[in-house]
C-alpha positions in Angstrom: 0.1 0.1 0.0 1.2 3.4 -0.8 0.4 6.8 0.8 -0.6 9.6 -1.3 -1.2 13.3 0.1 -2.4 16.4 -2.0 -2.4 20.0 -1.1 -4.7 21.6 -3.6 -5.4 25.2 -3.9 -6.8 27.7 -6.4 -3.5 28.3 -7.8 -1.9 24.9 -8.0 -1.7 21.4 -6.3 1.3 19.7 -4.6 1.1 15.7 -4.5 3.6 13.5 -2.4 3.9 9.6 -2.7 5.3 7.7 0.2 5.7 3.9 0.9 3.4 2.4 3.7 6.3 3.2 6.2 6.5 6.8 5.3 9.5 7.0 3.2 8.9 9.6 0.6 9.1 8.4 -3.0 8.6 11.6 -4.9 6.7 14.7 -5.2 4.9 16.6 -8.2 3.0 19.6 -8.6 -0.1 20.4 -11.0 -2.7 23.2 -11.8 -5.3 24.5 -9.9 -7.4 22.2 -7.5 -10.6 24.0 -6.4 -13.1 21.4 -6.4 -16.1 23.8 -6.1 -15.0 26.4 -8.7 -13.9 24.0 -11.3 -14.4 20.4 -10.2 -13.3 18.8 -13.4 -10.2 20.9 -13.7 -9.2 20.1 -10.2 -9.8 16.5 -10.6 -7.7 16.2 -13.9 -4.7 18.4 -12.3 -4.6 16.1 -9.2 -4.9 12.8 -11.3 -2.1 14.2 -13.6 0.4 15.1 -10.8 -0.4 11.7 -9.0 0.2 9.8 -12.2 3.7 11.1 -12.6 4.5 9.6 -9.3 2.3 6.4 -9.3 2.8 5.2 -12.9 6.5 4.3 -12.6 5.9 2.2 -9.1 2.5 0.6 -10.1 3.5 -0.1 -13.8 0.3 1.5 -15.0 -1.3 5.0 -15.3 -3.5 6.1 -12.8 -5.9 7.2 -15.8 -6.2 3.4 -16.9 -7.2 2.0 -13.7 -10.2 -0.2 -13.6 -9.9 -1.5 -9.9 -9.0 0.5 -7.0 -5.2 1.2 -6.7 -3.3 0.1 -3.5 -3.3 3.7 -2.5 -4.2 5.3 0.7 -4.9 9.0 -0.2 -5.7 12.0 1.6 -6.7 15.1 -0.3 -6.8 18.8 1.3 -8.1 20.8 -1.2 -9.8 24.2 -1.7 -13.8 23.4 -1.7 -13.0 20.1 0.4 -15.4 21.3 3.2 -18.3 21.3 0.9 -19.8 17.9 1.4 -21.3 17.3 -2.2 -18.0 18.3 -3.8 -16.0 16.4 -1.5 -18.3 13.3 -2.2 -18.2 13.7 -5.8 -14.4 13.7 -6.2 -13.9 10.9 -3.8 -16.2 8.7 -5.9 -14.2 9.4 -9.0 -10.7 8.7 -7.6 -9.3 5.0 -8.2 -7.7 4.6 -4.7 -8.5 2.0 -2.2 -9.2 4.5 0.6 -9.8 8.5 0.0 -10.4 11.1 2.4 -11.1 14.5 1.0 -10.8 17.7 3.4 -10.7 21.2 3.3 -7.2 22.4 2.5 -7.2 24.3 6.2 -7.8 21.2 7.9 -4.7 19.5 6.3 -2.8 22.9 6.9 -3.6 23.0 10.7 -2.5 19.3 11.1 0.7 20.1 9.3 1.3 23.3 11.2 0.4 22.3 14.7 0.1 18.5 14.7 -1.6 18.2 18.0 -0.7 21.5 19.7 -3.0 24.3 20.5 -2.9 27.4 18.1 -4.5 29.4 15.3 -3.7 28.8 11.5 -4.1 31.7 9.1 -3.5 30.0 5.7 -3.9 32.8 3.0 -3.1 32.2 -0.6 -5.5 32.5 -3.5 -8.0 32.0 -1.1 -7.8 31.9 2.9 -8.9 29.7 5.7 -8.6 30.2 9.6 -8.8 27.6 12.2 -8.2 27.3 15.9 -7.0 24.0 17.4 -7.3 23.7 21.2 -6.8 20.2 23.0 -7.2 18.6 19.6 -10.6 20.0 18.7 -10.4 22.0 15.7 -12.8 25.0 14.8 -12.7 26.5 11.3 -14.0 29.8 10.0 -14.1 30.9 6.3 -12.7 28.4 3.6 -16.1 28.2 2.0 -14.4 27.1 -1.1 -15.4 30.0 -3.6 -14.0 33.5 -3.5 -17.4 35.0 -4.3 -18.7 34.1 -0.8 -15.6 34.1 1.3 -11.8 33.9 1.1 -11.4 37.2 2.7 -7.8 38.5 2.8 -6.7 36.1 0.0 -5.2 36.7 -3.3 -8.4 36.2 -5.3 -10.4 38.7 -2.6 -7.5 41.2 -3.1 -7.7 41.2 -6.7 -11.5 41.2 -7.0 -11.5 44.3 -4.5 -8.8 46.1 -6.6 -10.9 45.7 -9.7 -14.0 46.9 -8.0 -12.0 50.0 -6.8 -10.8 50.8 -10.0 -14.5 50.6 -11.5 -15.9 52.7 -8.7 -13.0 55.3 -9.4 -14.5 55.7 -12.9 -17.9 56.5 -11.4 -16.1 59.1 -9.2 -16.1 57.3 -5.8 -12.5 57.2 -5.5 -9.7 59.3 -7.0 -7.9 57.3 -10.0 -4.4 56.5 -9.1 -1.5 55.0 -11.0 -2.2 51.8 -9.5 -6.0 51.9 -10.6 -5.0 52.6 -14.1 -2.6 49.6 -14.1 -5.7 47.5 -13.0 -7.9 48.8 -15.5 -5.3 48.2 -18.4 -4.4 44.9 -17.0 -8.0 43.9 -17.6 -8.4 45.6 -21.0 -10.5 48.4 -19.9 -13.6 48.8 -17.8 -15.9 47.3 -20.6 -13.9 44.2 -21.1 -13.6 43.8 -17.3 -17.4 44.0 -16.9 -17.9 41.7 -19.9 -15.3 38.9 -18.5 -16.4 39.2 -14.9 -18.7 36.2 -14.7 -16.0 33.7 -16.3 -13.0 35.3 -14.3 -11.5 32.6 -12.2 -10.0 32.9 -8.6 -6.7 32.4 -9.9 -6.9 35.2 -12.6 -8.1 37.7 -9.7 -5.1 36.6 -7.5 -2.8 37.1 -10.3 -3.4 40.8 -9.3 -1.5 40.5 -6.1 1.9 41.4 -7.3 0.7 44.8 -8.8 -1.3 45.2 -5.4 1.7 44.6 -3.2 4.2 46.7 -5.4 1.9 49.5 -5.6 1.1 49.6 -1.8 5.1 49.6 -1.0 5.2 52.5 -3.3 2.7 54.4 -1.3 -0.2 54.4 -3.9 -3.2 55.1 -1.7 -5.6 52.9 -3.6 -3.4 49.8 -3.2 -2.7 50.7 0.4 -6.6 50.7 1.0 -7.0 47.4 -0.7 -4.4 45.8 1.4 -5.7 47.3 4.5 -9.0 46.1 4.0 -7.5 42.6 3.6 -5.5 43.1 6.9 -8.7 44.1 8.5 -10.4 40.9 7.5 -7.5 38.7 8.6 -7.3 40.5 11.9 -11.1 40.0 12.4 -10.8 36.2 11.7 -7.8 35.7 14.1 -9.7 37.8 16.8 -12.7 35.8 16.6 -10.6 32.6 17.0 -8.6 33.9 20.0 -11.7 34.1 22.0 -11.4 31.3 24.7 -7.6 32.1 25.4 -4.7 33.6 23.4 -3.0 31.0 21.4 -0.1 31.6 19.0 -0.8 32.3 15.4 0.8 30.2 12.4 0.6 32.1 9.2 0.9 29.9 6.0 0.3 30.6 2.3 1.7 33.0 -0.3 0.4 35.9 1.5 1.1 34.8 5.0 4.3 36.6 5.1 2.4 39.9 4.2 -0.1 39.4 6.9 2.4 38.2 9.6 4.3 41.5 9.1 1.3 43.6 9.0 -0.1 42.0 12.2 3.2 41.7 14.1 3.0 42.3 17.7 -0.9 41.9 18.1 -0.7 38.2 19.0 2.2 35.7 19.6 3.2 34.0 16.2 4.9 30.9 15.7 6.7 28.9 13.1 4.6 25.9 11.6 5.9 22.5 12.6 5.1 21.2 8.9 3.0 22.1 5.5 -0.3 21.3 4.6 1.1 18.4 2.4 2.8 17.1 5.5 -0.8 17.2 7.3 -2.2 15.4 4.4 0.6 12.6 4.5 0.0 12.3 8.5 -3.6 11.8 8.1 -3.0 9.3 5.4 -0.8 7.3 7.7 -3.6 7.4 10.1 -6.1 6.1 7.8 -3.7 3.3 6.7 -3.2 2.3 10.3 -7.2 2.4 10.9 -7.7 0.2 7.7 -5.1 -2.3 8.9 
């Protein structure tokens, strides 16, 4: 039996394969893996990355499997907290055992193992969780940037675009940053026309523009980033109720928020990654199934 862990988000996924004793056999990466916003794409990307690792050791492609493969898999993916989406993915994976969880669950297991603390995992999306005496409480991470992902890259990008459009209406002053946002989108009409089909990762692609402009002192970019900081602060403050515990920041935007919120709560380094968390859960599942 092999262990397979997956850490998947709106920008990409990472996959690790290990032997039953935990010896790592390889890692691979793939495209976006949000199982709510684009379930077919997510499944294809996860399987393609897994296939590069499994095909050499199994002697067959994952894509050609007609019977369950000897693999104990745990997938921590964006949207994994939505039961219908998780069930749909689980049923279409050719592995002996499959557990699908929200990427935040895998992240908090990796970051804290069994210890107390708060996880703020902020990349394309965002998720926040607290673990106290082994009990996890999660907020956010609803799996789709339209209804959540506060402070995440997709949220910041969408708010930057909205601010640019509202500046055209006269609610805000046009700044060089907002002109760049409009130019990046091909102009206001193109932005509005393409909005219904714009993916979370496409909004998140605006983050470098936001951070660069904010560092340069552009007031519009500073306002967008400040709004993200306020959302992250509110989520952590909510989870701090019940006793102060250290905060671990993860994800591409983790360092940005860690710096912005330095001194407000104690911070700690993660013990491991979301991928580590997925692998630890896969080991548990293997033990449980004998």
